[in-house]
N, C-alpha and C positions, 0 to 999 in steps of 0.2 A: 270736778274731782272732788270738791269739798262736800258737795251735794251726795255723793255716794258713801263718803264717810258718814255725813248725819243720818243718811237713811239705814245704813248699817248698826248705828248706835240705837237708833229707835227700833229696829227689828230686836236686837240684844236686849234692849230695856223691856221690851213688850213680852220677849220670851221670858224674861225673870220675873216679870209680874205675873204672868200666868202660872208660872211654877209654884209660886208663892201665894197665890190668890185662894181664898176659901171660896166656896159654891155661890154665896150672895155676890161677893166682889166679881167672880167670873161673870155673873149674869150681868151686873152692872157695867161691865166691860162690853160686852156683847150690845147690850142696849145703846152704849156710846158708839161704838162701832157702827152700828145701822144708822144711827142718826148721822155720823160723819160721812159714811158711804152716800147716804141720801142727799146730803149737802155737796158732795162731790158728783153726784149723778145730775143735780139741777144745774150745776155749774156747765156739765157737758151737754145738757139739752140746750143750754143758752148759745153754746158755741157751735152746735150742731155736731159734736163730736160723738156720733152714734156708738161707736164700738166702746169708747169710754162709758158712756152711758150705760151700755149692756153689761160691762163687766160691774161696774158698781151696783147696779140694781140687783145682779145675779148675787152678788155676794151678800147684800141685805136681804134677799130672799132665802137665802142658806142661813142666815143668823135668825130669822125670824121663824122659819120652819124648825130650827133646832131650839130656840126659846119654848115654842109650841110644843114640840115633841117631848121635852124634859118636864113638862108640867106634870103633876101627880095627881090625877084625877079622882083616885080613891081619898087621898088625903086633904086636898084642897077644895073640893066640894064645889059649891056653886060658884065661887070666886076663880078656881082655876078652869071650870067650864066655860064661864064667861070670857076669861083670858085667851082660851084655846079658840074660841069663836072669834075673838078679835084679831089675833095673829091671824088666822085664816082670812078674814076679811082684809087686813093689810096687804097680804100676799096677793090677792085678788086685785086690789086697786093699784098694786106696784105693777102689776101686769097691764092693767088699763093704762097707767101713766106711761109705761114704755111704748106702748103700741100707739097711743095717741099723742107721744110728747108733749104731755100737759103737765105744766109746772104747779096749776092749782091742785092737781091730785097728789103730787108730791108732797105739796103743804099739808093736805089733809091728814095723810099718813105720818107726816112729821108730828103733825098737832095731836094725833092718837096716841103715838109712841111716848111722846115727851111726858106727858103727866103720869105714865107709868113708870118710866126711869125714874122720875122726882120721888114718887111714893116709895119705889124700891130704895133708892136712896136713903129715904127717912125712916127706915125700919130700925127700932131701937137694937141695941146690942143684944139687951135680955132677950128679945123676941127670936133673935137669929139663934142665939144659944138654944132656945128652947125647941126650934124647928131642928137643928143639928141633932139634939138628943132624941126627940121622937124618931127621926130618920134611922138613926144608929139602933134604937129599940126594934124598928119595924124589921131591919135587916137581919138582926140577930134572931127575930122569932121565925124567920123564913127557913 
């Protein structure tokens, strides 16, 4: 019974975090969620829990597709295009990992996403504010 209470608290806390997060923080939360789900999927692979593995990998794919589809290729230029391709590659590799039940492929994808998350977390506040301002100006000109 206590576990249900803890899970309910976590869900409520997550909803509160999402409601108050800026776009940078939301992206960081998505990346962390993908990394967490990949770790859970690896555990499921080791236990031969195929239903759990599929559920977690499905959520990771949804996160990676969301991250890919929210890239602004016009503003982001070559960096955004490279990230787009990398997210697409990760989705394909997760499909391979799922079909082959391959932990090494899972590690490969984790090792691709982790430096992106680390770099994203290290973006200075002034750069974030500059990006938000550019985004606001772009919306106003449309």
